[in-house]
C-alpha positions as CSV (number, residue, x, y, z in Angstrom):
1,M,27.1,7.5,-28.3
2,N,24.3,8.1,-30.9
3,K,23.4,4.4,-31.1
4,F,23.0,4.5,-27.1
5,S,20.7,7.6,-27.5
6,S,18.8,6.1,-30.3
7,N,18.1,3.0,-28.1
8,I,16.9,5.0,-25.1
9,Q,14.5,6.7,-27.5
10,K,13.1,3.6,-29.0
11,E,12.5,2.1,-25.3
12,A,10.9,5.3,-24.1
13,R,8.3,5.4,-27.0
14,K,7.4,1.8,-26.1
15,I,6.4,2.5,-22.5
16,G,3.4,4.5,-21.4
17,L,0.5,4.6,-18.8
18,T,-2.6,2.7,-19.6
19,S,-6.0,4.5,-18.8
20,G,-6.3,2.5,-15.5
21,E,-2.9,3.5,-14.4
22,R,-3.6,7.2,-15.2
23,E,-6.9,7.0,-13.2
24,S,-5.3,5.4,-10.3
25,M,-2.5,7.8,-10.1
26,R,-5.1,10.5,-10.3
27,L,-7.0,9.2,-7.2
28,R,-4.0,8.9,-5.1
29,L,-2.8,12.4,-6.1
30,E,-6.1,14.0,-5.1
31,G,-6.0,11.8,-1.8
32,V,-2.6,13.1,-1.1
33,M,-3.5,16.9,-1.8
34,Q,-6.6,16.8,0.4
35,E,-5.0,15.0,3.1
36,H,-2.2,17.7,3.2
37,H,-4.1,20.7,2.3
38,L,-1.6,21.4,-0.5
39,S,-2.6,24.6,-1.3
40,G,-0.2,26.8,0.7
41,G,2.9,27.0,2.7
42,G,6.1,28.6,3.1
43,P,8.3,29.1,-0.1
44,V,11.1,26.8,-0.9
45,P,14.7,28.6,-0.5
46,S,15.4,28.6,-4.3
47,P,15.2,31.3,-6.7
48,Y,14.4,28.7,-9.4
49,F,11.6,27.0,-7.6
50,S,10.1,29.5,-5.5
51,F,6.7,28.8,-6.9
52,I,6.6,25.5,-5.4
53,T,6.0,24.9,-1.6
54,P,7.9,22.3,0.3
55,R,4.6,20.3,1.0
56,S,3.7,20.5,-2.4
57,A,6.9,19.6,-4.2
58,V,6.1,15.9,-4.6
59,P,2.7,16.3,-6.1
60,A,4.0,19.1,-8.2
61,L,6.6,16.7,-9.6
62,V,4.2,14.0,-10.2
63,L,1.9,16.5,-12.0
64,I,4.6,17.6,-14.4
65,I,5.6,13.9,-15.0
66,V,2.0,13.0,-15.7
67,I,1.0,16.1,-17.8
68,G,4.1,16.1,-19.7
69,G,4.3,12.6,-20.4
70,G,7.2,10.8,-22.2
71,G,10.9,11.5,-21.4
72,V,13.6,9.0,-20.7
73,S,12.7,9.2,-16.7
74,F,9.1,8.4,-17.5
75,A,9.8,5.5,-19.8
76,A,12.1,3.9,-17.1
77,E,9.4,3.6,-14.8
78,G,8.1,0.3,-16.3
79,T,11.4,-1.4,-16.4
80,V,12.7,-4.3,-14.6
81,P,16.2,-5.7,-14.1
82,G,17.8,-6.4,-17.6
83,D,16.1,-3.6,-19.2
84,L,18.1,-0.8,-20.8
85,L,16.4,1.9,-18.7
86,Y,16.3,0.2,-15.2
87,P,19.5,2.0,-13.9
88,V,17.7,5.2,-14.6
89,K,14.6,4.0,-12.6
90,I,16.8,3.0,-9.6
91,T,19.6,5.6,-9.6
92,V,17.6,8.6,-10.9
93,N,13.8,8.3,-10.3
94,E,14.0,6.7,-7.0
95,S,16.7,8.8,-5.7
96,V,15.0,12.0,-6.6
97,R,11.6,10.8,-5.1
98,G,13.5,9.8,-1.8
99,R,14.8,13.2,-1.5
100,L,11.6,14.6,-1.9
101,A,10.0,12.9,1.0
102,F,10.7,15.5,3.9
103,S,8.4,14.3,6.8
104,P,8.9,10.8,8.5
105,A,5.4,9.8,7.5
106,S,6.3,10.7,3.7
107,K,9.5,8.9,4.2
108,A,7.8,5.9,5.5
109,E,5.3,5.8,2.6
110,W,8.1,6.3,-0.2
111,H,10.0,3.4,1.4
112,A,6.8,1.2,1.3
113,T,6.2,2.4,-2.3
114,A,9.7,1.3,-3.3
115,A,9.5,-2.1,-1.3
116,E,6.3,-2.5,-3.5
117,R,8.2,-1.6,-6.7
118,R,10.4,-4.6,-6.0
119,M,7.8,-6.8,-5.5
120,V,6.0,-5.8,-8.8
121,E,9.5,-6.4,-10.6
122,V,9.6,-9.8,-9.4
123,E,6.0,-10.4,-10.4
124,T,6.8,-9.2,-13.9
125,L,9.9,-11.5,-14.0
126,A,8.0,-14.4,-12.8
127,D,5.4,-13.9,-15.4
128,R,8.2,-14.0,-18.1
129,G,10.0,-17.1,-16.4
130,T,13.2,-14.8,-16.2
131,L,13.7,-14.8,-12.4
132,T,17.4,-16.0,-11.7
133,P,18.8,-16.4,-8.5
134,E,21.1,-13.2,-8.8
135,V,18.3,-11.0,-9.8
136,R,16.1,-12.2,-7.1
137,S,19.1,-11.9,-4.6
138,E,19.6,-8.3,-5.8
139,L,15.9,-7.3,-5.5
140,E,15.6,-9.1,-2.6
141,A,18.2,-7.1,-0.4
142,N,16.7,-3.7,-2.1
143,F,13.2,-4.7,-0.9
144,E,14.7,-5.7,2.6
145,D,16.4,-2.3,2.9
146,H,13.1,-0.3,2.1
147,A,11.1,-2.5,4.4
148,Q,13.3,-2.1,7.2
149,E,13.4,1.7,6.6
150,V,9.4,1.7,7.0
151,E,9.4,-0.4,10.1
152,G,12.2,1.8,11.8
153,I,10.3,5.1,10.9
154,V,6.9,3.8,11.8
155,D,8.3,2.4,15.4
156,E,9.8,5.8,15.8
157,A,6.5,7.7,14.8
158,E,4.3,5.7,16.8
159,A,4.6,8.1,19.9
160,E,4.2,11.3,17.9
161,D,1.6,10.2,15.2
162,P,-0.1,7.3,16.2
163,V,-2.8,7.6,13.7
164,R,-0.5,7.8,10.6
165,A,1.8,5.0,12.1
166,A,-1.2,2.7,12.4
167,D,-2.5,3.6,8.9
168,I,0.9,2.9,7.4
169,R,1.5,-0.3,9.3
170,T,-1.9,-1.7,8.1
171,R,-1.3,-0.6,4.6
172,F,2.0,-2.0,4.3
173,T,1.4,-5.4,5.9
174,S,-1.8,-5.7,3.7
175,T,0.5,-5.0,0.7
176,L,3.1,-7.5,1.6
177,A,0.6,-10.5,2.3
178,A,-1.1,-9.6,-1.1
179,H,2.0,-9.5,-3.1
180,A,3.4,-12.6,-1.6
181,N,0.5,-14.6,-2.8
182,V,0.6,-13.0,-6.5
183,I,4.5,-13.9,-6.5
184,S,3.6,-17.6,-5.5
185,R,0.8,-18.1,-8.3
186,L,2.7,-16.4,-10.8
187,G,5.8,-18.5,-9.7
188,D,3.8,-21.6,-9.7
189,G,2.6,-21.1,-13.1
190,S,6.1,-20.7,-14.5
191,E,7.5,-23.5,-16.9
192,D,10.8,-22.5,-15.8
193,N,12.1,-24.4,-12.8
194,E,14.5,-21.8,-11.7
195,T,11.6,-18.9,-11.7
196,R,9.5,-21.2,-9.8
197,R,12.1,-21.9,-7.1
198,E,13.3,-18.1,-6.9
199,S,9.6,-16.8,-6.8
200,K,8.8,-19.2,-3.9
201,D,12.0,-18.1,-1.9
202,F,11.2,-14.4,-2.6
203,A,7.5,-14.8,-1.6
204,E,8.7,-16.7,1.6
205,R,10.9,-13.6,2.5
206,V,7.9,-11.4,2.0
207,N,5.8,-13.4,4.1
208,E,8.4,-13.2,6.9
209,R,8.6,-9.5,7.0
210,E,4.9,-9.2,6.8
211,R,4.5,-11.6,10.1
212,K,7.5,-9.5,11.7
213,F,5.9,-6.1,10.8
214,A,2.2,-7.2,11.9
215,R,3.7,-8.5,15.2
216,A,5.3,-5.0,15.9
217,D,1.7,-3.5,16.0
218,R,1.2,-2.0,19.3
219,P,-2.2,-0.5,20.6
220,V,-1.7,3.3,21.3
221,A,-3.7,5.9,23.4
222,V,-3.9,9.5,23.4
223,K,-4.2,11.7,26.5
224,T,-5.1,15.2,26.7
225,E,-3.8,17.2,29.8
226,R,-4.5,20.7,31.2
227,D,-1.8,22.3,33.3
228,G,-2.5,24.9,36.1
229,S,-2.2,27.8,33.6
230,G,-5.0,26.2,31.6
231,E,-3.1,25.1,28.5
232,T,-4.0,22.0,27.1
233,T,-1.5,19.5,25.4
234,V,-1.8,16.1,23.8
235,R,0.4,13.1,24.6
236,T,0.5,9.7,22.9
237,F,1.9,6.6,24.3
238,A,1.4,2.7,24.4
239,K,-1.4,1.5,26.3
240,T,1.1,-0.6,28.3
241,D,2.3,2.7,30.0
242,M,-1.2,3.3,31.4
243,A,0.0,2.7,34.8
244,A,2.1,6.1,34.5
245,P,1.3,8.7,37.2
246,A,-2.0,10.5,36.4
247,P,-1.7,14.2,35.4
248,T,-3.7,16.9,37.3
249,L,-6.5,16.9,35.1
250,S,-6.7,14.3,32.1
251,V,-9.2,12.8,29.7
252,A,-8.1,9.7,28.1
253,V,-9.1,9.5,24.4
254,D,-8.8,6.2,22.5
255,A,-7.1,6.9,19.2
256,D,-8.9,3.9,17.8
257,T,-11.4,6.4,16.5
258,A,-9.0,8.5,14.6
259,V,-7.3,5.3,13.3
260,A,-10.6,4.1,12.2
261,V,-11.5,7.2,10.1
262,R,-7.9,7.0,8.4
263,L,-8.5,3.4,7.6
264,E,-12.1,3.9,6.0
265,E,-10.8,6.6,3.8
266,N,-7.9,4.6,2.6
267,A,-10.1,1.4,2.2
268,S,-12.5,3.5,0.1
269,T,-9.8,4.8,-2.1
270,T,-8.3,1.4,-2.6
271,L,-11.6,-0.1,-3.6
272,R,-11.9,2.7,-6.0
273,E,-8.7,1.9,-7.7
274,A,-9.5,-1.8,-7.7
275,Q,-12.8,-0.9,-9.5
276,V,-10.4,0.9,-12.0
277,E,-8.2,-2.1,-12.6
278,F,-11.2,-4.2,-12.7
279,D,-12.8,-2.3,-15.7
280,S,-9.6,-2.4,-17.3
281,V,-9.3,-6.3,-17.3
282,R,-13.0,-7.3,-17.2
283,S,-13.0,-8.2,-20.9
284,R,-10.2,-10.8,-20.3
285,L,-12.2,-12.5,-17.5
286,N,-14.6,-15.3,-17.7
287,E,-18.3,-14.7,-16.6
288,T,-17.7,-16.4,-13.3
289,T,-14.7,-14.5,-12.2
290,V,-16.4,-11.3,-13.2
291,S,-19.5,-12.1,-11.0
292,Q,-17.1,-13.1,-8.1
293,V,-15.0,-10.0,-8.3
294,R,-18.1,-7.9,-8.4
295,D,-19.4,-9.6,-5.2
296,Q,-16.0,-9.0,-3.6
297,I,-16.3,-5.2,-4.5
298,S,-19.7,-5.0,-3.3
299,R,-18.7,-6.8,0.1
300,V,-15.7,-4.7,0.8
301,R,-17.9,-1.7,0.2
302,G,-20.2,-3.2,2.7
303,Q,-17.3,-3.7,5.2
304,I,-16.4,0.0,5.0
305,E,-20.1,0.9,5.6
306,H,-20.1,-1.5,8.6
307,A,-17.1,-0.1,10.0
308,R,-18.5,3.5,9.8
309,D,-21.5,2.3,11.5
310,K,-19.7,0.9,14.3
311,R,-17.5,3.9,14.7
312,I,-20.5,6.3,14.7
313,G,-22.3,4.2,17.3
314,G,-19.3,4.6,19.5
315,D,-17.6,1.1,19.2
316,A,-14.2,2.6,18.1
317,S,-12.1,-0.5,19.0
318,R,-14.4,-2.6,16.6
319,A,-14.5,-0.1,13.9
320,R,-10.7,0.0,13.7
321,E,-10.7,-3.9,13.4
322,D,-13.5,-3.8,10.7
323,G,-11.6,-1.0,9.1
324,E,-8.2,-3.0,9.0
325,R,-10.1,-5.9,7.5
326,A,-11.9,-3.8,4.6
327,L,-8.4,-2.1,3.8
328,H,-6.7,-5.7,3.9
329,D,-9.4,-7.1,1.4
330,A,-9.5,-4.1,-0.9
331,T,-5.7,-3.9,-0.9
332,A,-5.6,-7.9,-1.8
333,L,-8.2,-7.2,-4.4
334,R,-6.6,-4.3,-6.1
335,T,-3.3,-6.2,-6.0
336,F,-4.5,-9.3,-7.8
337,L,-6.3,-7.2,-10.6
338,K,-3.3,-5.1,-11.1
339,A,-1.2,-8.3,-11.5
340,Q,-3.8,-9.5,-13.9
341,S,-3.6,-6.5,-16.0
342,R,0.1,-7.1,-16.3
343,S,0.2,-10.9,-16.6
344,E,-0.4,-13.1,-19.7
345,Q,-1.4,-15.9,-16.9
346,N,-4.7,-16.4,-15.5
347,V,-3.6,-14.7,-12.0
348,L,-7.4,-14.6,-10.9
349,P,-8.6,-18.1,-10.4
350,A,-11.7,-19.3,-12.2
351,T,-13.4,-20.1,-8.9
352,I,-12.9,-18.3,-5.6
353,S,-13.4,-20.3,-2.5
354,D,-15.8,-19.4,0.1
355,E,-13.4,-19.5,3.3
356,K,-14.4,-19.2,7.0
357,D,-12.5,-16.5,8.9
358,E,-10.7,-18.0,11.8
359,D,-11.3,-15.0,13.8
360,S,-14.9,-15.6,13.7
361,R,-14.8,-18.1,16.2
362,D,-16.0,-17.2,19.8
363,D,-14.2,-18.3,23.2
364,E,-16.0,-21.8,23.2
365,G,-14.7,-22.3,19.4
366,R,-18.4,-21.5,18.0
367,T,-18.7,-20.0,14.5
368,E,-20.1,-16.5,15.0
369,D,-22.6,-15.0,12.3
370,R,-20.5,-12.0,10.8
371,S,-22.1,-12.4,7.1
372,A,-22.4,-8.5,7.3
373,E,-18.9,-8.0,8.2
374,L,-17.0,-10.6,5.9
375,P,-16.9,-11.1,2.3
376,A,-19.1,-14.0,1.0
377,V,-16.2,-14.6,-1.3
378,Q,-12.6,-14.0,-1.0
379,L,-9.5,-14.1,-3.2
380,P,-7.3,-17.0,-2.1
381,L,-5.1,-15.2,0.3
């Protein structure tokens, strides 16, 4: 027993957050607190935690972990299957975090985070050349469980909160696509045949899930209704239901505007996180790659501004499309840079190809000039 405790303490001392990880966590925490106005709320019915409100429980717990630092639970966060503390990460840390997700939206976000954690673990093992069929199968099953939870919750939340549902759907599909490519690149670069094969299989499963989740996207509309007493209510429904009987007095409001605002905010936060990761790995990159990543950051920033201009100009549908593209590209950039910070391989290529966007063709097959909207250089996604 003493030897076991000693081993845990040794493992705990080896693991800690980098400055980039701390800054990324701070940005996310600030975003959550601002979004949910976590300065008040009813008390938790517990004599031990009466000072923590239900809506602030998760950020408060994160703050305790960040400020306190250290500890077995904290040390387990950086582990992968086969590490001594990995069972703590899965059975303790993730169990607690899952129970602290109260609303459907927070549950969906937690399951999306857990699914991403499994993908990161696969990346780590692929980078080490130690991804076995047994471990891949275990991680894949856990990944699928969490991905299915996200899909189910978002589908149910579509009518109640279309803005949050659309935001989660876009972020999750972007994350899946980015990690699938990172896993493929790391697997291809491995000298272990088994790792290459298992990485390819896992990446294909992630791509399948991404395609399925993306196809499930449905346009949503919002309608405000005023009854005979003058009371106003808001209903949300799929636009395919537009043929439903019209209310006595109604004003149809496109939810694309609200979705576009949320996408712009998340794209901006994600881009800042990518900048933090870039600062942490820049010294390891050659001059060509540094220049190209800078260009990509600048172009994504331009995409966000372009989406905002479209929204302000009244073109909410186009603003939503541009916001989705900006968030997708920002997520891809952040994911590749995070992977580069963890990997000994060169995850970011020496040259980044200038690719044409298939969506930039008009109905007659001609290529539109969308240089103001699309990045001049793109990561190989």
